[in-house]
N, C-alpha and C positions, 0 to 999 in steps of 0.2 A: 605506565600509560602516558603517551604524549598527548596531553589534553589540547594543546595549541594546534597540533596537526589535525586532531579530530575535529575541532571547531571549524577549521578552514575547509573541511570536507562536507560540512553541513550545508545543504542547499541555500538556506537563508543567509549564511555568512560567507559563502564562496565569493571570491573576488575582493574581499576586504584586505587592507594592508595589515601586516603583522602587528603594528602599533594599535590598530583598531581592535583586533582580535584579543590582544593583551588586556584591553579594557573590559572585555566581555567575560574573559576566563574566570575572574574571581566570583562572579554572580551566577555562574552556571554549574552547580554541582553535578557530578556524574554518579550514577547508581547502577550496580549490576543486579538485574532482576531475573529471577528464575522463570522458566516456562510455566504458563498457566496462571500467572499472577494477574489479578485485576488491578490495574494501576489508575483507572479513572472510571467513573460511573455517574449517571444522572443524579445520584444521591450525594455526591461529594460537592461541597460548596467552594472548594479551592479553585482559584483562577490561575492556572499554570499552563505554560507552553512546554511541550515535550519534544525533544530533539533526539532522534534515533541514531546512535553512533554505530551500533551493529545489532543484528538480530531482526526480528519481525514482530509486528503488533497487529492484532486483529481488532477492527472496529465493528461492533454489532449492536443491534437493537433487540428488544424483547417485544413479541406480539402480545395481545391481550390474553392469549392462551398460555403465554410463557415460552413460546417457541423462539429460539435464537435465529435472527436473520443477519448474516454477515454482510456488512456494507462495503468493507474494503480491507485489504491487507497492505500495510506499509512496511517499507524496508529501510536500509541504511540511507541516511541523509534526509529522510522525510520528517515532516513536522506535523504535530497535531495538538489539539488543546484549545483552550479559550482564555482570552486575555481581555477582561472588561467588555467593551462593546465590540471587540474583534473576535471572530471565531474562524477556525479552519474548516468548518463544516462538520465537525465531530461533536457538537454539543448534543446533549441528551442521548449520548451513546456510551456503551461500555467499551473500554480498551483493555485487551488482554494480551499478554505476551504469548506469541505463537511458538517461540523458542526462547532459550536463554538469551537475554538482550542486555545491551549497555545503553542506558538512556540518560540524557542530560535534561535538567529542568530549570526553568526560569520563572519566577513568580511575577504577578501582574505589575507591581510597583517597579521592580528592577528592569523588566522588559520595556515598560513605558519610558524609563530613563534612557535605556539604550537607544530607543527610536528617536527620542528628542536629541540626544547627543550625536547620533549618526544617521542623518537623513537617508543615506544609501540603504540602510537596513530597513527603514520605514517603507521606502519605495519597493524594495524587493518583497517585503512582507505583504504589501497590498497586491502586488502582482501574483504572488503565490495564492492568496485568498481568492482572487478572481478565477484563477485556473482551477483551484480546488472546487469551488462552488459550481463552476461549469461542468466539471467532471461528475459531481454528485447529481446534478440535474439530468445529465445525459444517462447516467446509470438508472435513475428513477424512471425516466421515460422508457428505457428498454424494458425495465421490470414490469411496467404497467401495460405496454402496448405490443410487445414482441412475443413471438412464439418461443417455446422452450428451447428449440434448436438455435434460434437466433440469439437468445440470451446466453447460451453456452458459448457460441462463437465469439460474441462480444466479450465475455468474461475471459476466455482464453487469449484473445487479442490484447486485452488490458494487462493480463499477467505476463505476456511476452514482453510488452513495452517496459514493465517495471522490473521483471526478474529474469528476462531471457538472456541466454549466453550462446553466442554463435559457436557451432562445433567446428573442429579443425577443417580448413578448406582443402587440405591435401587429399581427403577421401571423397571421391565423386559421389558416393552413396549419401554423404552428409550435406550435399549442396542444398541450400535453402532451409536446412533443418536447424532449429534453435531449441536448446534445452532449458527448461524452467529451473532456476536455482531456488526452488521452493518445494518442499515435500507437502503434497496435498492429496487427500483421499477423495473418493467419489462422494462420500457424505459431506465433506467440507465444501466441495464444489456445489453440491445441492443446496447447502445452507446459504451460499453466496448468491444463488440465482433464484431462490424461492421455489425450489422443486424438491423432489425426493430422490434418494440414492438410486433406486431401481431405474428411474427415468434417465438419470445422468449416465449410468452404466450402459444402458441401451444406446444412448446417443453417442457415447465415446466409442462403442463398438462400431457404429455406423461411420464415424469419422476416421476410425482406424482402417476400415474397409475402403474408404475413399482416399486413403493416403495422406490424410491431414494430420493425424496423431499417431505416435508410436509410444507404447508404454510397456515396460517389462517388469511384471511383478508388483505386488502391493507396496505402497510407500516408496516406489522407485520414481525418479524424476521423469516427468512427461516430456517427450520430444515433439515439437510441432513444426510442420512445414509451413513457414510463415507466408510464403507466396500463395499456397493453396488455401490457407486460412483466410487471407484477405479477399481472395476471389470468391470463396464460399460466402463470406459475410456480405460482399457486394451483391451477390445473387439473391440473398435473402431480403435485400432492401426493396 
């Protein structure tokens, strides 16, 4: 495993010189974590920053009734966790590996030293925190005030931005279509938007009829016409 190359691809450390990354490498151990593992929870007192090398991590909260509400899914290059007075918006949440993942960790004291020694990392971290908190606020606003259809459109748009892959441009039938590089069920979508599976299935059938979504079989990647998706989201505003 080329750890130096990996660290350079993490959003927080991208743009750093090799010499700077070499200073970070010894304090950032890498762990291979199996799918379905809880790696962080509100009951853990550790102050750790998690950096995703590969795989995906689901962030969720529990309602008073014990129902899981997925807040976000993070992929390669994303950062989450809490370091002292700094947080990435994932405090008081559970973090579970959505698939087998390779994750790097840095504890509070060592990360604070990195920020003191390398101001460029501090500035990038603050920028990431600002963007992350803005994203969480936007999500909560949609959850509180939007229709179920609008919440689903917003969620699909968010997943396209994070996990979308453009399909080959040589095929005219694939123009404007993007495939989600994440396997997700109707139940999982429902958990992410505070709804139920039956409602999500009905809405996806509507979006399929409108030419916004294409899906072949259970657990198969969803294909989304991004131009039509954005238009539909604008019309819901």
